[in-house]
Phi, psi and omega in degrees: 000140183280151173286128185293342178282342185249347181177175180291161180258134174272121190265001181209158177293332177297319178296320178298315180297320178298319177298319179298317179295318179300317180295325180297321184272332185265336183228071182297325180294319180297322181296316183292329180281336182258047180236133179226154181228119181241143179234129177236156177234134174220161176268150178292158173078015180286148178286174181293142173094006179278131181291125176270312180185156179251107184295316183297319181290320182291330178268000180056050180268145178272117182268001182267001182289162177228130359293156184288156175286145176239138181247124181227144173280154178295182178310149187308130173229168180296331183289337183293339182293343183269351185227157171237132183249125173282116187292339184261328182256344182075018179273136178259132179233157173290146181264186180288342178278113183288140181273121175249107186301321183291329178278323183292320184239049184295329185267354182274154178275165184299323182287340182281339182074184182219131184210158173247133181247129181229148172247122181247130178259133176253119182236169004282198194300319185292343179250009191308134178202139176258124182245119175270118183248128175243122180249111181275126181266116180269144184283143169239159183279078183247010177228134178267151177300148175216145179271149182293338179227156179282332182230127180250129180251132176231125179263130181230125177292147185293343178263017179297134182286161175299141182077007173293143186244137178227122184288137171267096191294324183277071180284162184280154177237150179220119181298339179290168185237170176062223182294341181279354178275183182297130182246331182201167177229151174205160182260142176289318179223116182264359178058010181076004182233000181225160169207169180243141171232154183239131176242142181251129179273184183295332179278001180087003180278142181261134177237125177281144177238133176273126184245133179275124180253344178220161180294147182251153176216110183298326181291338176275314177210121187266350185204142175235132181236125178213182177250136174258132185248129171255130186235132177267182186260017180290172178229104002283159181288150174256147186240149170236144187230143171215158177274127179253116179252115181260114184258123180270114181276149186277147166233159185280079181247013178226147178245159182298148175226135177284143174288327175227122180270345177234120182234127179250132180230134177246130180237147172263157186299339182259016180298136184280154179293142179091357181291136177284127182263320182196165174227116179272138186226126176237159180224154179226119183296343179293179180230165178065220181295334180291341182256010181289129183236135173237147182249132178218158172282148174290156177300340182280351178284128184289162179294325177302315179294322179296326179286329184275332184233143180242132180245121177284122185293334184267320186260341182078015180280130180253122181236160175279118185260342181229183181263132180263157181282122184287338188264356181235150173253144185208158180240128177243138177237117184248132176260119181247136181250139172253116187253133174234160180302128176057027182242151170287130184301143174271142188247137172226146181247127177249119178256120182248119181252117180263123182263134179293134180273108181279317178217168181287164180290161176297155179244127181254124179247110179274145172227115190272134176266316177282169181296133183222143177208125179055040177077008180246123179267132179253127179231136177283143180291349178274356180297140181286166176300153179065030173283130181289145181246311183198156169262146174232121178254128183260122179235182183061048178237148177281153185302318184265006185280136179272130181248134175246124180235124183216169185247131176241144180119154182269148177145165181279063182226159174212153179242116184233148174300141183270108178048233186253010181279137180279141177060030173240130183228144182247129175259125182215166178278158177249344180202175180297140173273152180227109182299324185288338177271317180203132184262333186226142176231147174231114182241152185240127173268112184257122177242126183229130177264182185289342176277000180086007178282135186236136175235129179250129176241121183267131176240125177256131180244125177250127182272128179269136183280145169232163183279078183249008179233130173275153175302149181234122174288146176297328178224135177281335175239121184250107180268126182231136174242140179214141178284144177293167182064027179292153176291156178301152179061035178288135175290131179253310181191164173245113181286143181226123174227145181239151178230122185289348179289169184254167176053220184294335179295337180259001178280134186242136168235162192240143179223148173280147175288164181294340180272002182283133176298153184290347182284350182258141179236142180230119178291126185297323187273312187269341183076016180282123180259126180229164175243130189277348184226172179278135182266149180234113182298326181292335177278315177204132186263330185225135174243136181222122180205171184260150171232152184238140171245120187238136175267177184252019179282179178231119352287159182290144176239150182212164173221162183237156174220156180257126178258126178241114182252119178255123180272117180278143185283145168236154184281077183246010178232128176280153172301149180225130173280149181292336175238150176293322178223155179237140175232128179236132176258125184226132175293143177297163184065018175300136186301147179300140182065015170283153185283115179280316180185168182242129177261119179265127181228144180232156175220121185291344180287173184240165176063216180298329179296336181260358176286129185241132175243137181255144177212155180264127181276330178221156177074021180291346176281346181252318188244154170228155179229136176285109186294342178275301182278336184083019180280127178267132182225153174262140182292328180227170176292139184259144181246116182298329183291335176277318179202129187263337184223138177235139175246119184240130177264122181249130178252134173250123182233135182270178184262016182283178179225106000285157183284146175246154185210167171212163186231141174229160180253133176247124177257121178253113179256125179271123176275139185290141173237139183288081182242009179231120173287159176301145178250122181277120179266332179213133358291154187280344184210151175287349182261002177275161179213170181222139180278129177236124181288143182297331183272015179295134184282147176299147183089355180283138176284121184269307181198187177215153170259122182246123180224155177230158178229125184287346176287179180235169177064215180298335178292343181252359178281122188254140173235140183248141176205149177269121184254348180198143179233144178230141176059186178063198181261123181298142177076018181281335185233146174240155176235135178287123184293341182265318187258342184078011181284128180259125181238158177280127184271321181215165183297145182270128179250340181248145175260156181138194185262126175251124179244127181243123173270115183255129176262125179248112185234156175258182183250022180278175176236115359285161181288134176242148183210168173225160178235152179214146180260120178256115182257123179241120180258113183269113181186165178285323182219169173253091185263331182232090183290332179295322179296319182295320180296326180288335179281338182295136180293140181270323179214142183231128178258104184228137179290137180289344172275150182295139183296142178296142184293140178255110186299323182277335183079175181250123182054047177079011181288136182271147178282136180300151179286108183286335178299323178295323180293320177297323176297319178298317180298319179296317178296322180294318178298318179298316180296322179296313179300317179298320179295318178297319179299314179296325179295315179297317179299318180296318180296317179298317179297319181296316181296318179297319178295321181296323180296330182279352178284142178293139179284136177267152178294144183299323185283349186266342187230158171254117189276119178272169173262099185280161177210154176286000000 
C-alpha cells in the first residue's frame, strides 16, 4: 500500500497487476533489471506454518524504507494454495493444505523432479521487482510398496532344473521415488527349495525372479504358499505383502502300479454267467491325462479264456462271460496289463480255480413263529428273553454229509438245534429288546456242507415300540427369576421334556400341577410358561409348584418337575415412617448427644432397595440422627429459655436406583427445669434507697420488690419474704408474699436508715432464690446524701438458706404467719398444673391442625427451624 503523503493509493490487486503490465510494456529495461529468481527446497507433508524462505532476506532488501515494500503473489494459481506469503516481510510459509508430492506431480517422471512455481511482485512502483520462486518438493518415505493383486500365482513344472528362473510378473509398486521406492524382495518361507533374485530393467524397474534351488516333485508336494515381501529403502523401511502361490505342474514321470499283482479266484461249477469275479486296481500318482490307465489282457491269454472271461478296460472288473462245465474242474491263469501313456505296461496275474460241483447246495426252509411280512420279522420290545422267532429246516443234504449251521450278525439272538431233531434249528432272543437303542437288526443264517458249499439266509428283525418310557424333563428343578411389576402375560420359561418312544407314544404335552396358582398359564403343546398378571415381591417373593409332562401312549406315562419362581425386587416402595409426625418431650439441659427419641422407618423392598438412610433436612447444626437406629440426638444441651420448641424435617431415602424417599416432621418440646433463679428488676441495686416521711400512716404502700423468673409453671411462681432487718424499729415493714409490695406496718417513731433483706424464691425443685437489700431512709428531707451513703451497708453476710424462725422475735419483732405462705404454695402448685394442662392441649391442637395442611414438595420450599 502506498503512503498517502507520497502518492495515491492502489486499492486493488487488479490495479497492481495493471501497473505491472504497463511497466512491462513501457519500461523493458527496467523489467529486465528488476527480475530475480529464487529456489527453495522443502519436504512434502510439512504442517502449516513451516518457513520455506525469506524473499526479503535472500534479496537483501531493506524493509525499513518508507513507504514500506509490499510482497504480493501473482494472480491466483493452484500452486498458491500450498503457501502463505507475509506481505510485509516477504516470508513464505507452508499453508494448511498439505503438500503430497505423489498427488502434485503424479504425471511427472522420477528424473523430472517435482516443484511449485510462484511469481511474487514487490511493490510499490519505485521498488517494483518480479521474483520468480521455484519450490522443489523433496520426497519422503510416506508410501509403502503394494502389489497389484493380493495373491500371485506362479506355475513351475516339476521337472524344472535347479537354478531355473521364473519371473514374478505382478511386481510391487511404490509412489515414492529414489531410495524410497522398492529396493528388494524376499520370501517369508522359502521351504528350502526357492529363493528370490531381483533384476533391474533399463527403466530402473525391479522385477523379482523365483529361483529353484532343489529338485521338485509334484507327487510329494503339489503347491507351496508363502508371502512375498517388497521392501523400500526408507528409514525405517516400509513393507508390502502379497500371497505367493507356487503351483507345481505335473509331467508324466510315473507309471501305473497294481495294488495286487497276484489275484486268486475260486469258482464252483454252477456259477452263473455275468458274475463278478475280481476287480483289478492300479494307480498312477500323476494327474490328468498323465494318470489315465487302461486294462487289457496280455497277448498270451488264449482265445478260450477271452471268450470265458470279460475284462472291463476302464474299471478293471473281471466277470464270467460264458458257461463253465459243471462236471470238470479246471485252472485258468490270466495275464492282465495296466497301460499308461508312454509307460511300459504293469503286469498282474489272475488265477481262476474252478471246483467241480458234486451235489447241490443245502436248502434252508424258514418257518416264522413271530409276525413276518416280506422277510421282515416284527417283535415287540416288551417280549421276554428267549422268545422264539423262527424255525429253520436244512434240506438237500447227503445222508453222511456233515452240515454246519451258525448265526452271523450282531444282536441279542441265538441259533440252537431244536431238541433231538436233525437239521432243525430254532432262532430266539437272548435278552430284552430295546426300541430306543436299536430298531432294526439284520442277521444271517449260514449253512455250510462238507463240500464247502455255503448258503446264506438273511433274516431282518424289526423291533416294535411300546410305551415304556415316561417323558423326562431336562431339569427336575426349574429355577426362574422375574422382576416384579412385570407386564401381564410375561414369558417366564419354555419347559422341555423328551420321550424316547416313537410316534404318539413320544408326543409330550404339559400340564400345571394342582398346586400351581391360577395366575400362571402353561401352553400344553409348546411348554411355554407365562404369568397372566403383574407380580409383587412385597406380596409374595417365591412361588413353588409342580408341572407335569404327559405322553400320549397307552397307558399314559408322565413325569413331574418342580418350578421355583423367584420374584426379584424393584425399587417400587418408598420408605415409610411408622408415624406421619413425631413429637418428643425432652427436659431442657438434657445432656448433649443424649437420645431424644427414635424414629422407626420401614421399606417393603429388599436388598439395597430396602436399605434406608436418614438425614436431617434442616437444623443439622443442632441435631444429629443415627441413620441406622433412627435415634435423634442434640449436639449440645438445649435451653428452653432460649427456644422451647424445635421442628425438624427428617428425610428417609432408600438405596434403590432411582432412590425413593419420604419426609416426616419431628417436634421437639423442651420441658422446663428449674434452672433459673428469680431475677430482681427493682430495686436495681443494694446501694439504692428510698425516702420515707416519718408521718407516713400505717398500711401505706411504701415500695415494691419486682422480680421475674425465666422458667415456667411452678418454677416461675415467685414468693417474697423478709429474711433479715437491720437498724430502725423491728417489725415496722411488711412485704406481700405474692406481689412483693412493701407496706408500713406501724407508725415510725425513729428516724434513720431501715434496711430490709428480701428473699425472692421460686417454687421449683430444687428451690432457687435471689436476695435484695431494700434501704428505706426515714426523714422529712434528704439534706445530707453523703451521710446516707455512709449509712448504707457495704457488705452483708447472710446465709443463703432462709433464717430459722424466731418465735419471740428480735426486739418484739413478730414471726411471719407461715399458714399464709403454705396457702400461697398451694395456689402456685394449682396454677402450675393448670398451665401445663393448657400447654399440652395447645400442642395437641397445633399438631392436628398441622397434619391437615397439604404437604409441599421438598424442592419448592426452604424449610426453616421454627421455634415458639
